[in-house]
TORKOL-4160 file (C-alpha; in steps of 0.2 Angstrom, whole numbers, padded with zeros to 4 digits, m for minus):
354
<pt num="1" X="0075" Y="m0041" Z="m0059"/>
<pt num="2" X="0078" Y="m0057" Z="m0048"/>
<pt num="3" X="0075" Y="m0073" Z="m0059"/>
<pt num="4" X="0067" Y="m0087" Z="m0050"/>
<pt num="5" X="0076" Y="m0104" Z="m0051"/>
<pt num="6" X="0068" Y="m0115" Z="m0064"/>
<pt num="7" X="0067" Y="m0130" Z="m0052"/>
<pt num="8" X="0059" Y="m0119" Z="m0038"/>
<pt num="9" X="0046" Y="m0113" Z="m0050"/>
<pt num="10" X="0043" Y="m0130" Z="m0056"/>
<pt num="11" X="0041" Y="m0139" Z="m0039"/>
<pt num="12" X="0030" Y="m0125" Z="m0033"/>
<pt num="13" X="0018" Y="m0126" Z="m0047"/>
<pt num="14" X="0018" Y="m0145" Z="m0046"/>
<pt num="15" X="0013" Y="m0144" Z="m0028"/>
<pt num="16" X="m0001" Y="m0132" Z="m0031"/>
<pt num="17" X="m0006" Y="m0143" Z="m0046"/>
<pt num="18" X="m0007" Y="m0158" Z="m0034"/>
<pt num="19" X="m0018" Y="m0148" Z="m0021"/>
<pt num="20" X="m0030" Y="m0142" Z="m0035"/>
<pt num="21" X="m0031" Y="m0160" Z="m0042"/>
<pt num="22" X="m0035" Y="m0169" Z="m0025"/>
<pt num="23" X="m0046" Y="m0154" Z="m0020"/>
<pt num="24" X="m0057" Y="m0156" Z="m0036"/>
<pt num="25" X="m0056" Y="m0175" Z="m0034"/>
<pt num="26" X="m0063" Y="m0174" Z="m0016"/>
<pt num="27" X="m0076" Y="m0161" Z="m0021"/>
<pt num="28" X="m0082" Y="m0172" Z="m0035"/>
<pt num="29" X="m0086" Y="m0186" Z="m0023"/>
<pt num="30" X="m0093" Y="m0174" Z="m0011"/>
<pt num="31" X="m0106" Y="m0168" Z="m0023"/>
<pt num="32" X="m0111" Y="m0186" Z="m0027"/>
<pt num="33" X="m0113" Y="m0191" Z="m0009"/>
<pt num="34" X="m0122" Y="m0175" Z="m0004"/>
<pt num="35" X="m0133" Y="m0174" Z="m0020"/>
<pt num="36" X="m0149" Y="m0173" Z="m0010"/>
<pt num="37" X="m0143" Y="m0160" Z="0003"/>
<pt num="38" X="m0142" Y="m0141" Z="0000"/>
<pt num="39" X="m0133" Y="m0129" Z="0012"/>
<pt num="40" X="m0141" Y="m0114" Z="0003"/>
<pt num="41" X="m0158" Y="m0107" Z="0007"/>
<pt num="42" X="m0171" Y="m0110" Z="m0006"/>
<pt num="43" X="m0171" Y="m0096" Z="m0019"/>
<pt num="44" X="m0155" Y="m0089" Z="m0013"/>
<pt num="45" X="m0139" Y="m0088" Z="m0022"/>
<pt num="46" X="m0124" Y="m0096" Z="m0014"/>
<pt num="47" X="m0116" Y="m0085" Z="m0001"/>
<pt num="48" X="m0098" Y="m0090" Z="m0007"/>
<pt num="49" X="m0093" Y="m0091" Z="m0025"/>
<pt num="50" X="m0086" Y="m0107" Z="m0031"/>
<pt num="51" X="m0068" Y="m0104" Z="m0033"/>
<pt num="52" X="m0067" Y="m0094" Z="m0017"/>
<pt num="53" X="m0075" Y="m0108" Z="m0007"/>
<pt num="54" X="m0064" Y="m0121" Z="m0015"/>
<pt num="55" X="m0048" Y="m0111" Z="m0011"/>
<pt num="56" X="m0053" Y="m0108" Z="0007"/>
<pt num="57" X="m0057" Y="m0126" Z="0010"/>
<pt num="58" X="m0044" Y="m0135" Z="0000"/>
<pt num="59" X="m0029" Y="m0124" Z="0000"/>
<pt num="60" X="m0029" Y="m0110" Z="0013"/>
<pt num="61" X="m0036" Y="m0120" Z="0028"/>
<pt num="62" X="m0022" Y="m0133" Z="0026"/>
<pt num="63" X="m0009" Y="m0120" Z="0029"/>
<pt num="64" X="m0018" Y="m0105" Z="0038"/>
<pt num="65" X="m0007" Y="m0108" Z="0054"/>
<pt num="66" X="0007" Y="m0100" Z="0044"/>
<pt num="67" X="m0002" Y="m0084" Z="0042"/>
<pt num="68" X="m0008" Y="m0070" Z="0055"/>
<pt num="69" X="0002" Y="m0077" Z="0069"/>
<pt num="70" X="0000" Y="m0067" Z="0085"/>
<pt num="71" X="0016" Y="m0059" Z="0091"/>
<pt num="72" X="0019" Y="m0056" Z="0110"/>
<pt num="73" X="0033" Y="m0043" Z="0108"/>
<pt num="74" X="0039" Y="m0028" Z="0099"/>
<pt num="75" X="0042" Y="m0031" Z="0080"/>
<pt num="76" X="0061" Y="m0031" Z="0082"/>
<pt num="77" X="0074" Y="m0042" Z="0072"/>
<pt num="78" X="0069" Y="m0056" Z="0084"/>
<pt num="79" X="0052" Y="m0057" Z="0092"/>
<pt num="80" X="0041" Y="m0069" Z="0102"/>
<pt num="81" X="0027" Y="m0078" Z="0092"/>
<pt num="82" X="0012" Y="m0086" Z="0101"/>
<pt num="83" X="0010" Y="m0104" Z="0097"/>
<pt num="84" X="m0007" Y="m0111" Z="0091"/>
<pt num="85" X="m0015" Y="m0128" Z="0089"/>
<pt num="86" X="m0031" Y="m0135" Z="0080"/>
<pt num="87" X="m0042" Y="m0149" Z="0085"/>
<pt num="88" X="m0053" Y="m0148" Z="0069"/>
<pt num="89" X="m0041" Y="m0149" Z="0054"/>
<pt num="90" X="m0036" Y="m0131" Z="0055"/>
<pt num="91" X="m0053" Y="m0124" Z="0053"/>
<pt num="92" X="m0051" Y="m0115" Z="0070"/>
<pt num="93" X="m0034" Y="m0111" Z="0079"/>
<pt num="94" X="m0033" Y="m0110" Z="0098"/>
<pt num="95" X="m0019" Y="m0099" Z="0106"/>
<pt num="96" X="m0008" Y="m0108" Z="0119"/>
<pt num="97" X="0002" Y="m0100" Z="0133"/>
<pt num="98" X="0018" Y="m0104" Z="0124"/>
<pt num="99" X="0029" Y="m0093" Z="0113"/>
<pt num="100" X="0043" Y="m0096" Z="0101"/>
<pt num="101" X="0057" Y="m0084" Z="0098"/>
<pt num="102" X="0058" Y="m0081" Z="0079"/>
<pt num="103" X="0068" Y="m0072" Z="0066"/>
<pt num="104" X="0057" Y="m0058" Z="0060"/>
<pt num="105" X="0057" Y="m0058" Z="0041"/>
<pt num="106" X="0039" Y="m0051" Z="0038"/>
<pt num="107" X="0040" Y="m0034" Z="0046"/>
<pt num="108" X="0041" Y="m0016" Z="0038"/>
<pt num="109" X="0052" Y="m0010" Z="0052"/>
<pt num="110" X="0066" Y="m0007" Z="0041"/>
<pt num="111" X="0076" Y="0005" Z="0052"/>
<pt num="112" X="0071" Y="m0003" Z="0069"/>
<pt num="113" X="0061" Y="0013" Z="0075"/>
<pt num="114" X="0046" Y="0002" Z="0080"/>
<pt num="115" X="0055" Y="m0007" Z="0093"/>
<pt num="116" X="0062" Y="0000" Z="0109"/>
<pt num="117" X="0073" Y="0015" Z="0104"/>
<pt num="118" X="0082" Y="0026" Z="0116"/>
<pt num="119" X="0078" Y="0042" Z="0106"/>
<pt num="120" X="0061" Y="0039" Z="0099"/>
<pt num="121" X="0052" Y="0029" Z="0113"/>
<pt num="122" X="0054" Y="0042" Z="0128"/>
<pt num="123" X="0047" Y="0056" Z="0116"/>
<pt num="124" X="0032" Y="0045" Z="0111"/>
<pt num="125" X="0028" Y="0041" Z="0129"/>
<pt num="126" X="0029" Y="0059" Z="0134"/>
<pt num="127" X="0018" Y="0064" Z="0119"/>
<pt num="128" X="0005" Y="0051" Z="0124"/>
<pt num="129" X="0004" Y="0058" Z="0142"/>
<pt num="130" X="0002" Y="0076" Z="0135"/>
<pt num="131" X="m0009" Y="0073" Z="0120"/>
<pt num="132" X="m0017" Y="0056" Z="0123"/>
<pt num="133" X="m0017" Y="0042" Z="0110"/>
<pt num="134" X="m0032" Y="0049" Z="0100"/>
<pt num="135" X="m0040" Y="0066" Z="0097"/>
<pt num="136" X="m0057" Y="0058" Z="0096"/>
<pt num="137" X="m0061" Y="0071" Z="0083"/>
<pt num="138" X="m0059" Y="0075" Z="0064"/>
<pt num="139" X="m0046" Y="0088" Z="0060"/>
<pt num="140" X="m0059" Y="0099" Z="0053"/>
<pt num="141" X="m0066" Y="0100" Z="0070"/>
<pt num="142" X="m0055" Y="0098" Z="0086"/>
<pt num="143" X="m0043" Y="0085" Z="0080"/>
<pt num="144" X="m0029" Y="0095" Z="0073"/>
<pt num="145" X="m0015" Y="0096" Z="0086"/>
<pt num="146" X="0001" Y="0106" Z="0086"/>
<pt num="147" X="0010" Y="0090" Z="0082"/>
<pt num="148" X="0001" Y="0087" Z="0066"/>
<pt num="149" X="0005" Y="0103" Z="0059"/>
<pt num="150" X="0023" Y="0102" Z="0064"/>
<pt num="151" X="0024" Y="0085" Z="0056"/>
<pt num="152" X="0017" Y="0091" Z="0040"/>
<pt num="153" X="0030" Y="0105" Z="0039"/>
<pt num="154" X="0044" Y="0093" Z="0044"/>
<pt num="155" X="0039" Y="0080" Z="0030"/>
<pt num="156" X="0038" Y="0094" Z="0017"/>
<pt num="157" X="0056" Y="0100" Z="0021"/>
<pt num="158" X="0062" Y="0082" Z="0022"/>
<pt num="159" X="0056" Y="0077" Z="0005"/>
<pt num="160" X="0059" Y="0094" Z="m0003"/>
<pt num="161" X="0041" Y="0099" Z="m0007"/>
<pt num="162" X="0032" Y="0116" Z="m0002"/>
<pt num="163" X="0018" Y="0107" Z="0008"/>
<pt num="164" X="0012" Y="0090" Z="0015"/>
<pt num="165" X="m0004" Y="0083" Z="0022"/>
<pt num="166" X="m0006" Y="0068" Z="0033"/>
<pt num="167" X="m0017" Y="0053" Z="0032"/>
<pt num="168" X="m0021" Y="0041" Z="0046"/>
<pt num="169" X="m0017" Y="0026" Z="0035"/>
<pt num="170" X="m0005" Y="0022" Z="0021"/>
<pt num="171" X="m0018" Y="0012" Z="0011"/>
<pt num="172" X="m0031" Y="0026" Z="0012"/>
<pt num="173" X="m0018" Y="0039" Z="0007"/>
<pt num="174" X="m0018" Y="0032" Z="m0011"/>
<pt num="175" X="m0036" Y="0026" Z="m0012"/>
<pt num="176" X="m0042" Y="0043" Z="m0006"/>
<pt num="177" X="m0031" Y="0056" Z="m0014"/>
<pt num="178" X="m0031" Y="0049" Z="m0032"/>
<pt num="179" X="m0050" Y="0052" Z="m0034"/>
<pt num="180" X="m0047" Y="0070" Z="m0028"/>
<pt num="181" X="m0033" Y="0073" Z="m0040"/>
<pt num="182" X="m0042" Y="0067" Z="m0056"/>
<pt num="183" X="m0059" Y="0062" Z="m0062"/>
<pt num="184" X="m0070" Y="0060" Z="m0077"/>
<pt num="185" X="m0061" Y="0066" Z="m0093"/>
<pt num="186" X="m0044" Y="0062" Z="m0085"/>
<pt num="187" X="m0032" Y="0048" Z="m0090"/>
<pt num="188" X="m0022" Y="0038" Z="m0077"/>
<pt num="189" X="m0007" Y="0028" Z="m0084"/>
<pt num="190" X="m0002" Y="0016" Z="m0071"/>
<pt num="191" X="0013" Y="0003" Z="m0069"/>
<pt num="192" X="0006" Y="m0014" Z="m0071"/>
<pt num="193" X="0013" Y="m0019" Z="m0054"/>
<pt num="194" X="0007" Y="m0005" Z="m0044"/>
<pt num="195" X="0000" Y="m0008" Z="m0026"/>
<pt num="196" X="m0018" Y="m0012" Z="m0024"/>
<pt num="197" X="m0021" Y="0004" Z="m0015"/>
<pt num="198" X="m0016" Y="0013" Z="m0031"/>
<pt num="199" X="m0027" Y="0002" Z="m0042"/>
<pt num="200" X="m0042" Y="0005" Z="m0031"/>
<pt num="201" X="m0039" Y="0024" Z="m0030"/>
<pt num="202" X="m0038" Y="0024" Z="m0049"/>
<pt num="203" X="m0054" Y="0014" Z="m0051"/>
<pt num="204" X="m0063" Y="0025" Z="m0039"/>
<pt num="205" X="m0058" Y="0041" Z="m0048"/>
<pt num="206" X="m0069" Y="0039" Z="m0063"/>
<pt num="207" X="m0054" Y="0043" Z="m0074"/>
<pt num="208" X="m0049" Y="0032" Z="m0089"/>
<pt num="209" X="m0036" Y="0020" Z="m0083"/>
<pt num="210" X="m0022" Y="0013" Z="m0095"/>
<pt num="211" X="m0008" Y="0001" Z="m0089"/>
<pt num="212" X="0010" Y="0001" Z="m0096"/>
<pt num="213" X="0022" Y="m0013" Z="m0094"/>
<pt num="214" X="0031" Y="m0014" Z="m0077"/>
<pt num="215" X="0046" Y="m0002" Z="m0076"/>
<pt num="216" X="0046" Y="0000" Z="m0095"/>
<pt num="217" X="0048" Y="0019" Z="m0101"/>
<pt num="218" X="0047" Y="0014" Z="m0119"/>
<pt num="219" X="0030" Y="0006" Z="m0117"/>
<pt num="220" X="0025" Y="0021" Z="m0106"/>
<pt num="221" X="0029" Y="0032" Z="m0121"/>
<pt num="222" X="0019" Y="0021" Z="m0133"/>
<pt num="223" X="0004" Y="0021" Z="m0122"/>
<pt num="224" X="0005" Y="0040" Z="m0119"/>
<pt num="225" X="0007" Y="0044" Z="m0138"/>
<pt num="226" X="m0008" Y="0032" Z="m0142"/>
<pt num="227" X="m0019" Y="0039" Z="m0129"/>
<pt num="228" X="m0015" Y="0058" Z="m0133"/>
<pt num="229" X="m0018" Y="0055" Z="m0151"/>
<pt num="230" X="m0035" Y="0046" Z="m0148"/>
<pt num="231" X="m0041" Y="0057" Z="m0135"/>
<pt num="232" X="m0056" Y="0053" Z="m0123"/>
<pt num="233" X="m0067" Y="0038" Z="m0128"/>
<pt num="234" X="m0081" Y="0042" Z="m0140"/>
<pt num="235" X="m0079" Y="0061" Z="m0140"/>
<pt num="236" X="m0060" Y="0060" Z="m0144"/>
<pt num="237" X="m0058" Y="0077" Z="m0135"/>
<pt num="238" X="m0041" Y="0080" Z="m0127"/>
<pt num="239" X="m0039" Y="0073" Z="m0110"/>
<pt num="240" X="m0042" Y="0086" Z="m0096"/>
<pt num="241" X="m0027" Y="0079" Z="m0086"/>
<pt num="242" X="m0015" Y="0065" Z="m0087"/>
<pt num="243" X="m0006" Y="0057" Z="m0072"/>
<pt num="244" X="0007" Y="0044" Z="m0073"/>
<pt num="245" X="0008" Y="0033" Z="m0057"/>
<pt num="246" X="0024" Y="0023" Z="m0052"/>
<pt num="247" X="0031" Y="0017" Z="m0036"/>
<pt num="248" X="0049" Y="0021" Z="m0029"/>
<pt num="249" X="0052" Y="0003" Z="m0024"/>
<pt num="250" X="0039" Y="m0010" Z="m0029"/>
<pt num="251" X="0033" Y="m0018" Z="m0014"/>
<pt num="252" X="0031" Y="m0036" Z="m0020"/>
<pt num="253" X="0046" Y="m0036" Z="m0031"/>
<pt num="254" X="0058" Y="m0025" Z="m0022"/>
<pt num="255" X="0064" Y="m0017" Z="m0038"/>
<pt num="256" X="0069" Y="0001" Z="m0040"/>
<pt num="257" X="0059" Y="0012" Z="m0052"/>
<pt num="258" X="0067" Y="0018" Z="m0068"/>
<pt num="259" X="0063" Y="0036" Z="m0062"/>
<pt num="260" X="0074" Y="0047" Z="m0072"/>
<pt num="261" X="0069" Y="0039" Z="m0089"/>
<pt num="262" X="0050" Y="0039" Z="m0084"/>
<pt num="263" X="0052" Y="0057" Z="m0079"/>
<pt num="264" X="0059" Y="0061" Z="m0096"/>
<pt num="265" X="0044" Y="0053" Z="m0104"/>
<pt num="266" X="0032" Y="0062" Z="m0093"/>
<pt num="267" X="0040" Y="0079" Z="m0097"/>
<pt num="268" X="0040" Y="0076" Z="m0115"/>
<pt num="269" X="0021" Y="0072" Z="m0115"/>
<pt num="270" X="0016" Y="0085" Z="m0102"/>
<pt num="271" X="0010" Y="0072" Z="m0090"/>
<pt num="272" X="0009" Y="0074" Z="m0071"/>
<pt num="273" X="0019" Y="0062" Z="m0061"/>
<pt num="274" X="0013" Y="0053" Z="m0045"/>
<pt num="275" X="0027" Y="0044" Z="m0035"/>
<pt num="276" X="0023" Y="0031" Z="m0021"/>
<pt num="277" X="0037" Y="0030" Z="m0009"/>
<pt num="278" X="0029" Y="0020" Z="0004"/>
<pt num="279" X="0044" Y="0007" Z="0004"/>
<pt num="280" X="0058" Y="0019" Z="m0002"/>
<pt num="281" X="0057" Y="0034" Z="0009"/>
<pt num="282" X="0069" Y="0033" Z="0023"/>
<pt num="283" X="0076" Y="0016" Z="0016"/>
<pt num="284" X="0086" Y="0022" Z="0001"/>
<pt num="285" X="0097" Y="0038" Z="m0003"/>
<pt num="286" X="0112" Y="0045" Z="0006"/>
<pt num="287" X="0101" Y="0053" Z="0019"/>
<pt num="288" X="0085" Y="0042" Z="0017"/>
<pt num="289" X="0076" Y="0054" Z="0006"/>
<pt num="290" X="0070" Y="0040" Z="m0006"/>
<pt num="291" X="0073" Y="0036" Z="m0024"/>
<pt num="292" X="0074" Y="0055" Z="m0029"/>
<pt num="293" X="0090" Y="0057" Z="m0019"/>
<pt num="294" X="0096" Y="0039" Z="m0024"/>
<pt num="295" X="0094" Y="0042" Z="m0043"/>
<pt num="296" X="0098" Y="0060" Z="m0044"/>
<pt num="297" X="0080" Y="0066" Z="m0048"/>
<pt num="298" X="0075" Y="0084" Z="m0042"/>
<pt num="299" X="0060" Y="0082" Z="m0031"/>
<pt num="300" X="0053" Y="0098" Z="m0038"/>
<pt num="301" X="0051" Y="0089" Z="m0055"/>
<pt num="302" X="0039" Y="0076" Z="m0046"/>
<pt num="303" X="0022" Y="0083" Z="m0045"/>
<pt num="304" X="0015" Y="0072" Z="m0031"/>
<pt num="305" X="0025" Y="0062" Z="m0019"/>
<pt num="306" X="0016" Y="0049" Z="m0007"/>
<pt num="307" X="0024" Y="0040" Z="0007"/>
<pt num="308" X="0020" Y="0031" Z="0023"/>
<pt num="309" X="0026" Y="0031" Z="0041"/>
<pt num="310" X="0023" Y="0012" Z="0043"/>
<pt num="311" X="0039" Y="0006" Z="0036"/>
<pt num="312" X="0055" Y="0015" Z="0039"/>
<pt num="313" X="0048" Y="0027" Z="0052"/>
<pt num="314" X="0041" Y="0013" Z="0063"/>
<pt num="315" X="0024" Y="0023" Z="0065"/>
<pt num="316" X="0007" Y="0023" Z="0056"/>
<pt num="317" X="m0001" Y="0034" Z="0043"/>
<pt num="318" X="0004" Y="0042" Z="0027"/>
<pt num="319" X="0007" Y="0058" Z="0018"/>
<pt num="320" X="0005" Y="0067" Z="0002"/>
<pt num="321" X="0018" Y="0081" Z="m0002"/>
<pt num="322" X="0016" Y="0093" Z="m0017"/>
<pt num="323" X="0013" Y="0111" Z="m0021"/>
<pt num="324" X="0003" Y="0122" Z="m0009"/>
<pt num="325" X="m0009" Y="0126" Z="m0023"/>
<pt num="326" X="m0013" Y="0107" Z="m0024"/>
<pt num="327" X="m0017" Y="0106" Z="m0006"/>
<pt num="328" X="m0028" Y="0122" Z="m0006"/>
<pt num="329" X="m0039" Y="0114" Z="m0020"/>
<pt num="330" X="m0039" Y="0096" Z="m0012"/>
<pt num="331" X="m0043" Y="0102" Z="0006"/>
<pt num="332" X="m0058" Y="0112" Z="0000"/>
<pt num="333" X="m0065" Y="0098" Z="m0011"/>
<pt num="334" X="m0060" Y="0082" Z="m0002"/>
<pt num="335" X="m0070" Y="0074" Z="0012"/>
<pt num="336" X="m0057" Y="0060" Z="0015"/>
<pt num="337" X="m0045" Y="0074" Z="0020"/>
<pt num="338" X="m0055" Y="0085" Z="0031"/>
<pt num="339" X="m0066" Y="0072" Z="0039"/>
<pt num="340" X="m0052" Y="0059" Z="0042"/>
<pt num="341" X="m0046" Y="0054" Z="0060"/>
<pt num="342" X="m0028" Y="0061" Z="0062"/>
<pt num="343" X="m0013" Y="0050" Z="0064"/>
<pt num="344" X="m0012" Y="0045" Z="0083"/>
<pt num="345" X="0006" Y="0042" Z="0084"/>
<pt num="346" X="0013" Y="0058" Z="0076"/>
<pt num="347" X="0026" Y="0060" Z="0089"/>
<pt num="348" X="0034" Y="0043" Z="0084"/>
<pt num="349" X="0035" Y="0049" Z="0065"/>
<pt num="350" X="0042" Y="0066" Z="0070"/>
<pt num="351" X="0056" Y="0058" Z="0081"/>
<pt num="352" X="0060" Y="0045" Z="0067"/>
<pt num="353" X="0062" Y="0059" Z="0054"/>
<pt num="354" X="0073" Y="0070" Z="0065"/>
């Protein structure tokens, strides 16, 4: 884990402290001067919560020109960024006709496939001419093309699993599939730094959620032992199912998962493993097959493997790879799967994988 320099942390916290102090100081006098005024309708609660309103006005608006900057080129190593200006203290930003060439340090385009590519780009253009940019239908109706099924087969072979299924968005892949895999009476044990899509999927499942210390197999074992011994809340019945969820590379920290040690703990306590490889698939391993290849873990030992096409493969959407039996059960019980709009740029993903 990379240690933040003490001086950097101290100056950053000091700067935030100044912003908070001056913000509250100004709000104090604002309340005194505007004591007789009210921006809320009589009898209605404030539409914005106190802290959210304070953060937006006193912190975010001061630096919002640093975020969401429109780009005017492909997301390559260097790209053109549209310049903006404000006449009202950053409350609104107006685009100009000028652009600046900037070094791209904020993209997921790890391998460069999202920019013009001599192999992928011509095939994507040819595919768009033949199949259009959208099927305008769910896969359960008329939206399942030949390219979708071919991509699912290709993904399954690439990651070393019997079957795979596509989703139109990486975030939705986690938040939609987790409630399908587990529900009430089940136990989810999640790494403390897992992505918000995993957190929301776990919350929406109805299962009991427990968190273990980040990347700590010893604490994971402690949590599993305690939960298995205690059983379900109130009834103390055995858990119907236990799933341990980790990421291959943690998106905010850039750390590799201690996968071999975590797998050993899961096998010991008969818990299923769910591996999110959104940032690791294509980026690590001798042939780009993710942390399993990099760390010498057999993909057959990982029960559910999740990944996205939005990072290394320069496309959009996500996938789940697992056993065929898992998909037979999921596909017949899951509205998010058979009612989803299929991934529109499947040819880009196919070309990148090849």
